[in-house]
N, C-alpha and C positions, 0 to 999 in steps of 0.2 A: 503494500499499499504505500502510495508515495506522498510527499509532504501537502500535495493539494487536497487529498482526498481523506488523510489521516484524521481521526477523530480528536478532537478537543477535549470532548465529554463523552464518556463511556458509561451506561446504564446497565450493570450487569445482572440479572436475574433479581431485580429488586421487587419486595414485596412489603406490603404494610397491614396489618389488622388494627381494629378498633373493637376489642372484645370480639364477639364472635362474627364481626363483619369484615369481610376482606376487601378493602379500599383499593389495593394495587396487589396483581397476581402475578409475580413473575415477570417483570417487564423488563425487556432488554433492546436498549437502543443505542446507536451510535451519532453523535451529532458532532458534524465537521466544523473546523475553523472558519471564521467569518461567514457562517450560515445563518439565514433567517428561518427556524424551525419552528413549526406550529404543533402542539399537542392539542388535539380535536376531538370532540366527543359530547352526547348528550351529558345533561346533569346527572352526577352522581356517578360517572365514569373512572373517575380517578384522576384526572388531569390536574386539578388543583392539589390533590396530596400528593402526587408526584412532584409536582412544582415546589411544595414547601420542603419536601425532602431533599430537592437540590439545594433550596435555599438554605437548609440546616434548621429549619422549624419543626421538623419531624424527621424521627430516626426510623430507618428501615428495620423491620423485624428479621429480614433477610437480604441477601445481596450487597453489592457494592456500587458505590459512585465514583469513578476515577476522572480526575481532571489533571490533563497532560500527564497521565500516567500514575498519578498520586490517588490514593484512598483517601477521599475528604469525608467520608461517612461520619467519623467520628468527631469531625470539627464542629465547634459551634459556628453560628452564621457570621459572627465578626472576624473570624479567622478563615474564611472561605473568599477567595478571588471573585466572588459572584455578588450580583446585586439584584435585588426583588425590587421592582416598581409594582404599587399596589394600585388596585383599580380606584381607590377613594382619593390619589394623589398624596395625602398626609402632607400638605404644606403646612409649614409655621405661619400662621395668620398675621403674626405681629412683624415678621421679617420681610425685606423686600427680596424681590427675585434674586438679586446679586447674594444677600446675605443667607436665602437659601441654598443656593447652590455652595456657598462657601463654608457652610457650617460642618459638613462631612470632613472637609479637608482640614479645617482648625482642629477638628477632635484627632486627627493623625499627626498634628503638630507641625505641618509642613511651614516652611517661612511665608512671609507676606507676599513677597514678590511672585513666588511659585504658585500661591494660591489665585493671585490676580491673574496671572497668566493663562493658567488652567480655565479660571471661571470665564475670562473674556473669550478665549478660544471656543468654549462649549456654548457659550451664549450666540456667539456668531453663527456656529454650525446649527444651533435650533432655531436662528431666527428671533432670538430674543433681546438682542442689545438694546433697542430702542424701549424695552419695557424694565431695565434694570434696577430702576428705583421706585418700581410700582409693588404694592403688596398685592397678594392674592385676591384680597376682594375687589381690586381695580381692574382683574383680568377677565378675559372671557374663558368659556370652558375650554376652547381650543390653545387658548394660551396656558391656562393652568396645566394642561395635558403636557405641553412642551416644557414647562418648568420642571414638573415631576420627571419628565424624561432627562432633561439637562443634569438634574441633580442625581440621577443615576448615572449617567454618562461621564460626569466630571471626575468620579473617582476611578476612571478608567478599570473598570473590572474586565476580566478574560470573558466572562459570560453574563449577559443582561437577562433576567428573567422578568417576564411582563405577564401579569395576571389581569387579563381581561382589560387591558390599558384604555379602549376606546369605548366601553360599556355605557359610560355616563353621558356621551354626546349624542346629539340629534343624527339623523340619517345621513343628511348632508355633509355635516362636518365630520362625520365618522368616514365616510369614502374619501374625504380629502386628506385627514390625517393617516388613512392607511398608507397613500402614496407618501406622505410626509416620512412616515416612520421608515418605510423601504428605502427612501432617499438617504435619510440619516444613518441608516445601519450601513450602506455601501459607502459613505462618506468617512463613517468612523472606523470601518473595519472590525467591528465587534460581534461577535456570535451573539443572536438574539435568539431566545426561547419564549414563545407567546404562548400563552393558555386562552383558547376562545372557544365559544360553542357555535360560532357563527361560520359557517361554512364558506360563505362567499368571502369573508374577511380573510380566511386561509388560504383560499384559492389566488386571492390577489397579492399576498404579502410574501407566502412562503416560498423556499426554495425547494424543502421537503416537509412532509408531513407526516404524524403518527395518528391513526384512527383507534380510539380506545374505547372499549364498552365492558361495564362491570369488572372493571379494574385489568382488563386483559388487552394486550395489543392486538389488533386485527389486522393492520396493514401499515407498513410505512414506505413512503415514496414520495415523487415530484407530483406537484398537483395533477399533471397531465397523465401520469400513470396511475394514479387512483382514480381519476375522472372516468378515464378511457378503459381501465381495466380493472374495475373493483374487486376485491378477493371474494367476497362473499354478498350476499343478498343484502346484509344489513348496511355493508360500505356502500352498496350500489344505491340504496334508499336515502343514505344520510347524506352522501354528497350529490348536490344537484337534483334534478327531477329525473326520475327513472319510469318506466312503463314496463309492468310484468305481465307475462301472458304465461297461465300454468298449462302445461299439455304434456305430450308424450313424444320421445324419440323412437322411430320406428328402425327396425333392423337395419335398412338402407339408408340411415342418418337422416331422414326427413322428419322434421319437428312437426307436429299436428296437434291443434287446437281447433275449437270448433269455428269453422269458416276459415281456416288458414293451413296451408302446406308451405314449408320453408326447408329448404334444403341447405343443410349444415355441412361443414368439413370436420373430419374427427370428433363427432359427436357419439357419446355412447348409450345405446338404447336404454330406454326407460324412462318414468315420470322425471318430467324436468321443468325449469321455469325459465322463459326466455325474456331477457332485460334488454330494451332498447330506450335510448335518449330521445326525447321529443322533435330535436334537430335532425335526426337521422331517419325520420320517416317521411317519404315523399307523397304527396296527395296526386291520386290518378283519379281517370274515369271511372265509373261504377265498374265491376266486373273484373278488374285486372288482379286484385290480391284480396286483402281483408276488407270487407264491406263494413260500412258504418254511417252513422247520420249524427249531424253536428247537434249537440247538446246545449252548448254554451260557447263563447267566443269573449277570450280577455285580450284586451289591447295593451301592448306594452311600448308603444312608440315605435321603436323600429321594425318591431314584429307583432304578431298576433298568436296567441295559444288557442287553437282549436281544441275543445273537450268533445270527443267522438265516441259515443256509443257503438260498441261493436260486440257480436255473439261471443267473441273469445276472452272478454275481461268483465269481471263484475263491476268495476268502475268505468267512467270514460277514460279512453286513452288521451293522452296529451300529446298534441302536434304542433310543432313551432313553424310558421310560414312567414314570408316577409309582409310587413304591413303594406309595402307598395305593390304587392302582387294581386293576383285574382281577389276578387270580391266575393266573400262567402256569407252566408246567412244562417241562422240557427233554423234546424229542418233539413237543410241540405243533405243529399245522400252523395257518398263519394267512396273511394277505396283508397288504403292506405299501402303503399309500397314500402316494404321492410328490406332494408339492406342487410343480408345476412353476415357481410364482413364487419359491420358495426353494431353487432350484437353480442351480449354475454349469456352463457347459459350455466345456469344453476342447477346441478343435479346431486342430490344425496350429501350436500354440503361441500361438494367438488366442484372446481370452476373449469369450464371448457370454453374455448373460441368457438366464436360463431364462423371464423372463416379465417 
């Protein structure tokens, strides 16, 4: 493994119990240097507990946490070269922005010139120089978020841990700050590990992500890998929108459901679920593939999502079409052309490629 891909942080078979409840169950993850890594999953999946173990606020019952090859599991939070940015920001209300950033460095007893240099540099990176003398009550939500981030960055941790850092922001500001966080991470060259339940947030920001459920790691990979090739039905359903069609694979490799026959490659015979994204379904004239009727239409600006009733699914399938394309109305009959090369097949817990 070369320096570019070698892990700066290695989580080895880490487990954590709270009484009889297993919060984290034997999770192993490698995080690379200068990587933006996301821990993603539903509430109660163990992502925040794992982050708190990295920060030193919880102690693993089993496993090790290695930073640059050194086991930091026994170390208290203040002895670890990691910094945790909380969702609440936890700014000192009586201090200015400059004082909030300086405080941690003063506790390290750095000289005044070094403190000023590092604070000025960090404020410039986070676009806070013009707010240096303001107190938190004089800042907007996005500005407070940047101050909290700057206060964590100024200490130059090897790894910055972020626990739902954008959760308190409105949707528009949240989307702006997603790009800002990614930009700042690229500029400062520090490994970021973010905990979020927001799949879109992780897809936008992360170089790689880990999907957790019930304390277990289900899949780890790039956003593209996880979106295009989910490891199981839960991941497929959790990341983005997915249509599921339950059916049977025949001996000749043809997937059959009511109203649908689709030839697949290397598909094992037996009960199976076909999964396909809304953007991978084409609309054709009735009689070509899977017949359906439009039950609802949702307008999303650049595109529309057609909700199509079909005999193959208990709920309407979602199909994404350009808003500037053909006009559709509720009640229209049409057919859905499914590309087998863009499907996933789930059978008995195993994953097969549709092509």
